[in-house]
C-alpha positions in Angstrom: 44.8 15.1 21.3 47.2 12.0 21.4 48.0 10.0 18.7 45.7 7.3 19.7 42.9 9.6 20.0 43.3 10.9 16.6 43.3 7.4 15.1 40.3 6.5 17.1 38.5 9.7 15.9 39.5 9.1 12.0 38.6 5.5 12.3 35.1 6.3 13.8 34.3 8.7 11.0 35.5 6.2 8.5 33.3 3.9 9.7 30.4 6.1 9.8 31.1 7.0 6.5 31.1 3.6 5.0 27.9 2.6 6.9 26.1 6.1 5.6 27.3 5.1 1.9 25.8 1.4 2.5 22.8 2.2 4.0 21.8 5.7 2.6 19.4 6.5 5.5 18.5 9.8 4.2 16.6 8.2 1.1 14.1 6.8 3.4 13.0 10.4 4.2 13.5 12.0 0.7 11.1 11.3 -2.1 12.2 11.5 -5.8 9.1 12.0 -7.7 8.7 11.5 -11.4 5.9 12.3 -14.3 6.7 10.3 -17.4 4.2 10.6 -20.1 2.9 7.9 -21.9 4.3 7.4 -25.4 2.4 9.8 -27.9 1.4 8.3 -31.3 3.9 9.3 -33.9 4.8 8.8 -38.0 6.3 5.4 -36.9 3.7 4.3 -34.5 0.3 4.6 -36.0 -1.7 2.3 -33.8 -2.9 2.5 -30.6 -1.0 0.4 -28.1 -2.4 -2.7 -26.6 -2.6 -3.4 -22.8 -1.4 -7.1 -22.4 -1.4 -7.5 -18.7 -1.7 -5.2 -15.7 -1.7 -5.8 -11.8 -2.2 -3.8 -8.6 0.8 -3.4 -6.4 0.8 -4.4 -2.6 3.5 -4.0 -0.3 5.6 -6.8 1.0 8.6 -4.9 2.8 7.4 -1.3 2.4 4.0 0.2 1.7 3.8 0.0 -2.1 0.8 1.4 -4.4 -0.1 1.9 -7.9 -0.7 -0.2 -11.1 1.9 -1.9 -13.2 0.9 -2.6 -17.1 2.3 -4.0 -20.1 1.8 -2.4 -23.2 2.4 -3.8 -27.0 3.3 -1.4 -29.7 2.6 -1.6 -33.2 6.2 -1.6 -34.0 6.8 -4.5 -31.7 8.1 -2.6 -28.6 6.7 -3.4 -25.2 6.7 -1.1 -22.1 6.2 -1.6 -18.7 4.2 1.4 -17.0 3.9 2.1 -13.4 0.8 4.5 -13.1 -0.2 6.1 -9.9 2.8 4.5 -8.4 4.3 5.1 -4.7 6.7 3.3 -2.5 9.6 3.9 -0.2 12.9 5.2 -1.6 15.9 3.2 -0.8 19.4 2.6 -2.2 20.0 0.5 -5.4 16.4 -0.1 -5.9 15.2 -1.7 -9.4 12.3 -2.8 -11.1 11.8 -6.5 -11.7 9.9 -8.7 -13.9 9.9 -12.1 -12.1 8.8 -15.5 -13.5 6.6 -16.3 -10.9 2.8 -15.9 -10.8 3.4 -14.1 -7.2 6.2 -12.8 -5.2 4.5 -12.6 -1.6 8.3 -12.1 -0.1 12.2 -12.1 -0.6 13.0 -15.5 -0.9 10.5 -16.2 -3.8 12.4 -13.6 -5.9 15.8 -14.5 -5.0 15.0 -18.2 -6.0 13.3 -16.9 -9.4 14.3 -16.0 -12.9 13.9 -12.3 -13.1 14.4 -9.6 -15.6 16.0 -6.5 -14.3 14.5 -3.4 -16.3 16.8 -0.8 -14.4 17.1 1.4 -11.5 13.6 2.8 -10.3 13.4 6.2 -11.7 11.3 7.5 -8.7 9.6 6.3 -5.7 6.7 8.2 -6.8 4.9 9.1 -9.8 4.3 7.5 -13.2 7.1 5.8 -15.0 7.9 3.7 -18.2 10.6 1.0 -18.7 11.2 -0.9 -22.1 10.7 -4.7 -21.7 13.5 -6.4 -24.1 12.1 -7.8 -27.3 13.4 -11.4 -26.4 11.4 -11.7 -23.1 8.4 -14.0 -22.8 5.9 -12.0 -20.8 3.9 -15.1 -20.6 6.8 -16.6 -18.0 7.2 -13.4 -16.4 3.9 -12.8 -14.3 4.6 -10.6 -11.4 6.3 -7.0 -11.3 8.5 -6.3 -8.2 10.2 -3.3 -6.7 13.5 -4.8 -5.7 16.2 -3.5 -3.3 19.5 -5.1 -4.6 21.6 -3.8 -2.1 19.7 -5.5 0.7 17.7 -8.3 -1.2 14.6 -6.9 -0.1 11.2 -7.0 -2.1 9.6 -3.4 -1.3 6.3 -4.6 -3.2 4.8 -6.9 -5.9 2.1 -6.6 -8.7 0.5 -9.7 -10.1 0.0 -9.2 -13.9 -2.8 -10.6 -15.7 -5.8 -9.4 -17.6 
């Protein structure tokens, strides 16, 4: 094999590796299931949590189903719970609260104030996300599943009672 052929071969392998890392195509076919339990009553949490708002997910760029609920606890904590949740898997997917009454597309999320609650724990199953105490949930009226790497809104749930 000539020096030029080796250089082209190694270059092609490097380009493929970089593209694979960026796009992570295998994640589209590999589901990650979670089954987080709802927090139980304890000595410090003596009262039942209060459901503040909830909404049904609908797909935007990917089929997304389930319910998003925000609960308040007697100790002041708030929790976003995704129940019966499912969406596509992907690279760098996060759970956002969005300061909009709806997020029907990518552009609306990109132009809105968002609170990033963290990386999605799994693309299937029940899961919990703590909401920082200083967040006014009256402003953040939509929960969105957001792919940070590509700026794509997988799906959204409008939060209301």
